[in-house]
C-alpha positions, 0 to 999 in steps of 0.5 A: 840829299847828296853831300853838297857839292864845292863851287867848282864842282858844282858849276863843272857838273852844270856844264857837264850836262849841258854839254853831254846833252849837246852831244848826244843830240847832236849825235842822234841827228847825225844819224837821222841827217845820214838816213834822211839823205836821198841818195847814198853817201858813198862814205868810206869806213873811215870816213863813216868813223870820222863823221861821229868822231870829228863831228864829236869833236867839233860840238864839243868845241862849239858847246865849250865856246858857247857856254861864255853866257853861263860863265858870265851869269854865274861869276857875276852872282853874289852880294858884293855889288848890292854892297854900299856904295857900290849898289847905290852907285850901279843903281843910280847909273841905271836910273840915269840911263833909263831917264836918258833913253825916256827923255833925250834923243839918243841913238836909239831915236835915231834908228826909229822904228821900235828900237827906242821903244825896246831899249826902254823896256831893256833899260828900265827893266834892268833899273827897276829889277837892280833897284827891287834887289837892292831895296828888297834883300829878301827877293835877290835869292828868289831873283837869282835861282829863277834867271839861273833856271831860265838860263839853263833853259835857254841853252836846252832849248837852243840844243833841242830847236838847233836839231830841229832846225838842222833836220829840216835845213839838211832836208832841203839842201843836204848840207848844214847851215850855209849863207842861206841860212844866213840869208833867212835871218835878213828876209825874216818876213818871207821866211817865216811866212814860207816856213809856217806854209810849209810845215806845221811849226806850231806844234813843232815849237810847243813840243820843243818848249815842253821837252826843254822844261822836262829836260832842264828840270830833269837833269838840273834840279838837285844843282839849282837847289845848290846853287848859293854854293855859287855866291862864294867868291873864291871859285871865280877867278880859277873857273874863268881862267880854266874856260878861257884856257879851253875856249881858246884851245877850242877855237883853234881846234874847230878851225883846225877841222875844217881841213878835214871838210874838204873832201871830194864827198861832201856829205862826209864833210857836212856831216862831221861838220858843227851845223852852229859853227858853219852858220857862224863861218857862212855869215864871216865868209859871206858866199856860196859856192856856185858850183855846190848849189847850183846847175852848172855846164862843164867850164869848157862849154860855159866859156865858150857861151860867154866867148860867142856871146861877147866876142871875148877870150880868157876871163872875158876881156876885149877891147872895146873901140870907139863906135863910128858915133864917137871919137877917141878924145885926148886926156885934156879934152875928156869930160869929168864923170860924177856918178851919183847913186840914190839910196833906195830910190825906186822908180815907182816914186817918180810921176814919169813911172806912174807915182800920184804924189809929188816927191820927186819933182827934181829927178822927174824934171831931170829925166826930161833933160837926160839920156834916160833908161826907163826900163833898167833893173838893178841887180840886187835889193841892198847898197853894196849890189848896186856898188858892186854892179857899177863899179865892177859891172858884173853879175851879182855873186851867190851870197854876199856881195863882192864889195863885203868879202875879205879878199876884195882888191885889184879887182877890175873896176872902173878905176883900172880904166879911168886913172890910167887916162889921168882920172882921179877917182874919188869915192864919197859917202856921208857915213863912215866908209867901214861899214858894208867894208865900203872903205876897203874895197874902194880903198883898194881899188884906186879910189880915194875916200872921202867919208864921215871923218873928213868933214870938219863940224862946221860941214855938217848941219844934220847928221843921224845914225847913217852919217851927214844928211845928202845936202852936207854930202853933196857940199862935201863933194863940190868942195873937194872938186872945187880944188882938185878940177884944175889938175885934171879930169875926176871921176867923182862917186857919191853914194847919198844916205838919207833916203834910209830909215830913219827918215830924218833931215834938216828941217824946214827943206821940204813940206814933210816935217822931219820928226814924221820919220816916213819914207815919203819924207825921206824920198822928198828930202833925197830929192830936194838935196838933188836938186839943191846939188845941181843948183849949185854945181850949175855955177861951177866953172867945171860943171860944163865939161862934166857928165852926171850918172843918176841912178839908184843902189836899189828898190825900196823893197824887194818883197814880192807875190815871186822871189824875184818881184821884176817890178820891185827891181825897176830904177830910175837911171839918167845920164845928164850932161847939158851940151854933150849928150842930147836928151833921149828917152831909151825903152830897151830893158837893161841892167845896172851893169850896162850904165857906166859901159855906156857912159864910157861909149858915149865919151869915146873911150879906148879900152880893154874890158873885162866887164859883162856889162854892155853899151845900151846904145848900141846897135848889136846890144842884146836886152836883158837884165841881172836881177838877185837875192842872196841866193836866186839869180835871176837873168832876164831876156826875151821876156823871160825871166830864168831863176836858177836857186840853190839844191840846184832848181831852176824856174822860169817865168813869162813877163806878162804886163797888165794895166797895175804892173807892167812887170808883171810875171807868170810862170813859163808853161815849157822850158827854154833850155837856150836860156836856162844855158845862157844864164848858167854860163854867165853866172858860173864864169863871173863866179869862177873868175871872180871868185873871193879866194882869188887874190888879184884880178888885175 
């Protein structure tokens, strides 16, 4: 056996081998990606060299940062944590934590599902294993050696797994990871099912596992034998300082190098990039470039289609004047507006739309007393999508919602129409408004924010991980409105919470007990709280001059036999204003983005609009709807659903109602190019005019 290494040299050899393995695998991956590209790369000689040199630098930077986990493990080795009294203090804290998560109501219980069980297993294992090492010193060496092997094995496995994953991702999309890969983490069931059906995953996974085990043994067997030298104290601070400096430099350099990934040659940009860093960057930026991943039209042609469709100019600007059925109101006669956005309230929960359960009696009753839109389609399947559609009246953008993007202030929102008319716009949310960037979005777009931080203890009846119960949100809204109503018209947007996992709520409100934690309970309580709100609001002096808009943010689920199952986007929507707006059932297919422009038309408002939404009640309204996931963009018109997807893929489906599903779709036999161009123009122009890099859109 060779001469034993000092701790710094030993640790250096371990991380050196990890870095070398990562660079070799990524070098091979780049060669393979170049080989499987279906067309000419179009690289100059300098770009060929740059792809590998800049690529190696980017790979090195990312691996250096990723070594944090190994460093933390190695510097925590040693006997110090087992000595008295430290060892007993640590064990006592771990034991207390285990008792706490097992016997008390914790944040994990509030979230529900399998989270409490996972928390008990992790904390219990941690407490038991530490106690075992504390009271049985003989197992410590074997324990430390085992976990060093395991950690090194994980690094090797991740390197190999990433190499395979980048191959498959490039094979389908011809790019490194982007927000589509982030999307895969969100739609886990659908994605895993698709991957299992498309590739021989099990044999491949077995091969990767075997290769990882063999590589780990061959690379690190000598270093692990000497791991006892890592127990000494002198080297740890020095190693930590060296790594911290290297990691900081790497973080700066890998970000700096992105400026070399902005050439006109997309292949060059992508080949030199580091895949895992691209994944992180996509998660941080939350958007997909429409022009890069979707079928497009020439910009002037797309603009012409939109201007012809809306009678608009510029970035879809046109003047909206009151029609013959409404008259412009003076500011002192403008009704108040309360927009209630209900969490995850699918239309099929209601008896009106076929449910056999009586869990939405208040919604069903309100639908009979309201202007009710029976075929209104949500734009997406997340709360921020619903808020984006209602507030900005835009088609959904590819990637993450505009609301979650860093540059989301100064948008052309509802408040830009209402505030100049004397309205006071307030956003009510029972949780912390930093969630999903709601506070930043509404706060920078002309709204006042009333969220969990605004509640005093005596205003909270019940609270879970998401925030206060719906009834508390409604009571808070009434309390605030009571103080501002005498000052002039108000626009109150209330976002509810309770119909969300873990589906907990105050006891003795509905027949379903809160500890059942069922979706039916969440729906029924949300409906009860809505009814309780109206019972209270009817007693207020401002009620008779208020228009209430009740709509879901999205459906309870979005999975179906197609990527965009139309029935999973059908949501309830109604405008309730006794004495102001006559009840009526509207059968037109329409979109979430049309709801507030319809309210404005009913109130006779006169304004300049950049909205893509239109007045549903207008005789000229063209029935259509927008619906999307993070990557698939759908446009429904004339019973045909056009779906634009990455890799410039376009699919079309015909709505073929069945007795079980009135929104059933089947593949369209012959493509409708007019609808494809219209769908493309709608999404292309909105993505360009509302691009996240735009600093302001006022």
